[in-house]
N, C-alpha and C positions, 0 to 999 in steps of 0.2 A: 356351343357358345353360351356362357352363363347369362342368366337374365340381366345381370348388372351391366353387361357390355352390349346389350341389344339397344344401344343408344348412339346418337351421332352428334358431332359438333359441326356447326356451319359458320364459316367466316363469310358473312354477307358484305363483300367489299364494295368500294366505290367504283373500282375499275375491274377487279377480278374477285371471284369467289371460290370457295373450296369446301369440301366435305371430308371429315375425318372420323375414325372410330378406333376402338381398342381391339387389336387383333388377337389371335390365339396365343401369341407370345407376350401378351400384356403390354404391348407397345402402342403408342398413339401413332397412327399412320393415316396418310391421305388415301381417299378412295379416288382413283383416276376417273376421268370422264369418258365419254364414248369414243374419243379419239386418243385415249391413253395419256392425256395430259393432266397434271396435278391441279391446275387451276382453270377456271372457265371465265371468259370475259362477262362482266355484268352488263350485258347489252341485250336489248330486245328489238327484233325486226318484225314488224307487222306485215307479213307477206301477203295475206289475204284475209277476208273475214273468216273467222273460225280457225285460222292457222297462224302461229307465231314461231319465230326461230330465236333461240337463246344461244349466246356464246360467240364463237369465232366468226361464223358466217354472218351473224347479226352485226358484229363489229365491222366486218368488211364492207357492209352496205352503208355505213354511216355517212360517207362523203357522196355516195351515189344516189341514195334516196334518203336524205337527212330528215325529210318530213315523216318518214315511216320508221325511224330508228330512235330508241330512247337509251341514253347512257347517263351515268353519273346521277342517277335518281336518288342515291343515298343522301346527297346534299339537301334534298327537299323533304326527307322523311319528317313528319310532324309539322310540315309547313305547306300544306296543300294549297293554301291561298297564293303561294308564290310559284306554283307549278301548273302548266297547261299543256296537255297532250290530248289530241283528239284523233280518232281513227274510225272511219266508217260510221260517222254520226254519234259515236260514243266517246265521252270524255273520261279519261282514266286518271285516277288519283295516284299519288306516289306509292301508297301501300299496294295498290293493284299491280303496278309495274314490278315492284319488289317481289310480290307473290308469284308473278310469272317467272321471274328469274329463279326463285326458289324451286318452283315446280319443274322448270327445265333442268336445273342443277341436280335435283333429286332423281329425276328420270334418267339422266345421263349416268349418274353414279350407281343407280340401281343395277345397271348392266354388269357391274364389276364387283358386286357384293351379294352374298347369298341371303342376307337378312333383309327384311322389309325396312325401309327407312321411314320411320314414323315418329318415334320419340326423339326430339332434337333439343339442343341448346344453340341459340343464335347469338353471335357476338355483336356488340355495338361499341363505338368509341366512348371513352370515359366522359367526354364532354357532352354526350347526348343527355337531353333533359327528359322529363317524364313523358312528354308528348312524342318525342322521337322514339323512345323505348316502346311506348304503347303502339305506335305505328308499325314498328318492326315486328312486334308480337302479332299484331293484326295481319301482317303480311304472311307470317307463318301459318296462321289459322286459315286464311284464304287459300293457301297452297295445299290445304288438307293435312297439315302436320300437327302433331301434339307438341306444343312448345313447353318444355319442362322449365325453362328459365331463359332469361336474357342476361348475359355476362359481359363485363367490361373487357375490351380487347387487351389492355395491359395486364390484367389479371390472367387472362387466358395465355398470353405470351409467357408470363412468368411460370405458369404451370407447365408449359411445354418445355421450358428450360430446366425442369426438374425441381423447381422451388418447393413443391409440396412435400418433398422428401427431406428437405433440409431441417436440421435441428438447431441451426444458428439464426440469430436475428441480423437482418441486413436492410439497408436502405438502397433501393434500386431505381435507377432512372431508365425508363423505357422510351427510347427514341424511335418513333414509328413513322417512317417515310413511305407512305403507300402510293398507289397510282394516282389517286385524286385528292388526298388530304395528307396533312402532316400533323401528328399529335405527339405530345410529350407528357408523360406522367411520372411522378415520383411515388413509389410504393414502399411500404414497410412490410417486411416479411418476418414472421415470428411463429412460434408454436401454435398461436391461435388462428393463423391464416394470413391472408394478404389484405392490406389496408391501403387504399389510395390516399396519399397525403395532399398532393396538389396536381392539377392537370391544366394543360394549356394547348395551344396549337394554332395553326393557320389552316382553316378548313377549305381554302381554295388554292392550296399549294400542294403539288404532288408530282409524281413521275411524269404525268402528262405534260407538265410545264417544261420539263427537260426535253421531252419528245418535240414539243412545239418549237423550242429554240433550235433543235437540230434540223427539223423540217425547214424552218426559215433559212437556216444557213445553207442547206443543200439546194434549196430552190433558188436562192440568190446566186450560188456558184454555177448552177446549171444555166441560169439566165445570162450571167456574164459571159459564159462560153458560147451559148447558142442563140441568145437574143430572144428567148421565149421562156415564159415562166409557167412551170407545170401546175402551179396552184390555181391557175385560171380554169382548169378542167377538173370536174369532180372525180372522174375515174382516175386521172393521173394523181390527183391530190390523195386519194385513198391509197393508191399503190405506193406513193411516196411516204405516207404515214406508216404503212405496214413495214416497209423496208427500213425506214429510219429507226423505228422501235427495235427492229432486229439488230441494226448496227449498234445502237446504244447498249443492248444486252451483250453483244460480242465484245464491246470495248471494256467490259468488266473483266474479261479474260485475256484480252490482247492489248497491245500498245497502239496498234493501228489496224484499220479495217478498210478494204476497198469497197466503194459504193458505185454500182453501175446503174444507169437509168436511161431509158429511152422515152422520148416524147416528141410528137409533131415532126417526125422524120429525123430528129437529132438524137445523138447518143453521147453520153459523158461517162467518164470513169474518174471518180473523185476519191482520193485516199484520205480518210478521216482519221486523225490522230486522237488518242484519248486526251492528250493535252489540250487539243482544240475544243473538245466537248466540255472539258472542265473550265476552260477559259470563257466560253460563251454562256455558261450557266453558273458562274461563280457567285453572282448576286443571289441566285435562288438558294444556294447552299448557305450563304451568309444569313439569309432570312431564317433558316432553320436554327442556326446557331444563336441568333438574336432571340428567337422565341424560347429556346432552351434556357438561355441565361435569364430571361424574364421569369420563367417558371421556377428556376432555382432561387431567384430573389423572393418570390412568393413563398417558397419553402422556408427560407430564412426568416421571413416575417412571421410565419406561422409557428415554426419550431425553434428558432434561434440558431439554426445551423443549416448550411447549404451543401455539406459534404455528402457524397454518395459512395457506397461501397462497390457497386457494380453498375455497368451500363449495358443494357440489352438493345441490340439493333433489330428492329422489326420492320416489316414491309419490304416488298420486292425491290423498291428503288434504293434501299440501303445496301444492296449488293455492290453498288458502284464503289470502287476502291477508295475514291477520294472522300467518301462519307466517313468511313472508319478512320482514315488518316486524320481528317479534320477534327472529328469528335475526340479521338485520342489526344490530339495536340491541345485542343481547347480546354478539356476538362481533366486532363491528367490521370485518366483511368482507362486502361486498355479495354475497349468495348468487346463484348461477346457477340458473335454473329453465327447463327445456326438456323438453317431453314427459314430465313426471314419472311418469305412469302407463304409459308405453310404452317408456321408455328402457332398462329392464332387459332386456326381450325383445329389443330392437334390439341391445344390447350382447352378448347371448347369441348372436345370429346372427353377429356379428363374430367372437366366440370360436370358433364352430363352423367358420368358414372358416379361422381360425388352426389349429385342430386338424387340418383336412384338409391344410393346408400342412405341419404337423408330420409327418403320416403320409406325405406325399410325400417329405419329407426322410429319414424312416426307410427308405423303400423303396430309396433310392439310397445308403444308408449314410452319412448326414450328421446330426449333432446340431446343430440350429439354435440351441440355447441356449448350448452350450459352444463351438461353432465347430469341433468335432472331426469328421473324416471328409472325404468327397469333396465339397467345397463347389462345385467346378466342375460336377459332375454334378447337384447340387441346383439350382444357378442355371439350368442348361440346361433341367431338367425344369420349373422354375417359370415360366421365360420362355415355354415352349411352352404351359403351362396358361393363362397370362394374355394370350396374344397377341391375343385378340379382345376384351378388355375395354376400357372407355373410360378408367378411372382406374387406371393401372398403379401409381402411387405408393401407392394405398390398400393394395394387396396386398403390395407390397415393404416396407411398414412393419410387417408382421405377424410375419415369421419371427424367432424368438429371443425374442419377448416372453414373459415369465413372469407367473404370477399366484400369488404366494406368500401363504399364509394363516397365521394364528396360532391357537393353541389357545384355544377359547372357555371352557374350564374349567380349574381346578386339579386335578391328579391326585396321589395319594399312596398310601402303603401303611399298613395298620394296624400299629402298633408299641406298645411300652410304654416309658414314661419314668418311672422311679422308681415303678413299680407302677401308673401311670395310663395308660389306653389313649388313644392319640393317633393322628392321621393325619399321618405324616411326609411332607412334600411332595417330590415327584419332579419335577414340571413345573408351573410357575406359569402362571396365565391370561395370555394375550397373549404367550406365548413362541412364536417362529417355529417352524413345523414344515416339514420333518421335524426330529425332536429325538431325541437319544440321551442317556440319563443313566447314569452309573456312580458308584456310591457311593464315597466316600473311605475310606481305610484306617481301620478302627476305628469307623466310624459305626454299623453294625448288628452285633449279636451274639446268641447264644442266651441265653434268659432263665433257664434252669434247668440244674442239674447233671443229666447223663444224659438230656437232653431227647430225646424219641423222634421228634419231627417239627417242622417249621416250617410254619406256615400263611401262605401268600402271599395277601393280600387287597388288591386294587386298589380304591381309592375315588375317586369323582368328587365334587367340591364344586360344588353348584349356585350357591352365592353366595361370599362372602368367608370364611366361617367354615370352619375345619378341625376343628371339633368332630365326632367320629364320628357323633353323633346327627343332625347336619345334612348329612352326606354320604351318598352312595349307593354300595353295593357293585356293581361292574361286572365283577369277575373274581376267581377263586380257584383256588389250586393248593397242593399239599403236597410238601414235601421230607421224605422219610422218612430218618431218621438212624440210623446204627448205634449200638450202645451205647457208653457211656463217652465221650461228647462233653462236654467240660467247660463249665461256665457261662461265658458271655462269649466263647465261641469265635466268631471273626469270620464274619459272613455277608455276602457280596458281593451287591449288588443291581444289576441292569441293567434299564433301561426304555427301550423304543424306540417312538416314535410316528412311523410312516412317512408319507410324503407322500400316500399313497392312503387315509390314515385308519386303517389297521390298527395295533393296539397289541400289543406283546409284553412280558411281565414275566418276568424270570429271576432266580433266586437260587441261590447256591452256598455251601455250608458249607465253609470253606477248609481245615480240618484233615483232612477226609475227602474233599474234592473232590466231595461229593454235591450234585447240583443238580436243579432243576426249572424247566421253561419253560412259561409259560402264554400262549397266544394268546387275546386277549380276544375273546369272541364275545358280542355283546349279546343279552340276552333279549328286548329290545323289537323285534327285527327278524325277519321271516320268513326261514326257510332256503330255499336254492335249490330244493329239492324242492317246498316249498309254493308258491314263486313260480311254478314251471312249472305246477303244478296249477291255481293261480288264473288264470294266463294262459290256459290252455285253457278255463276256465269263462267268462272275460270275452270270449274270442274269439267266442263264440256269443251273447253278451248284446247286445241291440240298444240302443245308446246314441245318443241324438240331442240 
């Protein structure tokens, strides 16, 4: 196995996760888990102090011991203030739960691959902000992994579809209906790499909602026939959930499926038609179409066009036949679907190899993206590295490819306009990052005569509204002013959103040249000291 391919891609999903690598035939393939399944539920069951269970068995305990099971933690990454889970007197942060999932995922995959799983790339949704990305990387560090990079899921999906080898330019819509979230991104693919143009989604909509609708339908049918509702019993509820999810999956292959269930001495056989599932979940699919249309409107506002050349269906829930039918019908492009629940992990494995090639280039003093430096030395080093591979073109297509992201939120600062507090925008949603803002002459100034200080407050808009009541403060600093600064004295503002996700806000009162710089440190993320302590704790925690 060449050194370049001793790396792995991890799709750390809301409901299911997967590991992939490049095999001896230069193909991105999934590493099956300990029970030979390609994906593992992103669920953790705290069975006892010092022992946790990850995966199917943990998911099966969700209704039986809900107080000891954690699922859907991805929704809380970078938002630890909104998450509370405590077991045996210890409170766990979202990163710690994700780290346990990663640890269990790797240990299961390790049984089916000869190489140690150490160097990894982990995927995140394109809408993740810097706090969520940092939290994801922290989780990998706590799990004992060397995180080479964090890559956007739509970029990974595009790589899995073979985009990195394409010589043409395309605009591609990635429709990602996962188990717990729905994301849609429009990306541009060209010789320079993959660039995200716009991104959107509903982060509380996913396959689980289809499951819940089917569970409610089956429970109501059982109650009508037998006079007792199985949802009143935790064990029966969990069995119903497991069977309902299996029915949903089979209905992607069949037009009808028999459902049998026993509870409280009663037994029912209910034949579920695909048409019925589509009927009771039609509004959920409508929501995904609405979000996709809104994202295309944002694309048109940004680029002047909303036409896409291809549509890629990603996420296990996009396997439902009605999804492709509806997407094809609504957008006039025949959508491609190929390994939708595995392609993100496979693409991450390809990106991991790319990162190793980038490292190889750096070691010989060459920048593969800009073409600056000793290209001959790089080519020699790369040729030596791939001399034993079968498909040399696969590796030669990777150097120089970039993966450019956009801001998933609008950012601004608190200001006053005619005495009314507003959020003055600095960076709009779907702006390409890295990004630097510098205020124009006369845009900002002191509000009062002899003002003693200027409060710098950076705000993040969760939606389209810039009403301060609808935005969240993410950073604050103070410029202390000398006396006798006149009202309306110009204040210059700079805002920097770096490629690695870090943000810096700076202000300078121009008459006195007094300034303040604020590096934004998210409150929803563990600091490195806490990450190291948590890593030491998890290292001795038995996760299987």
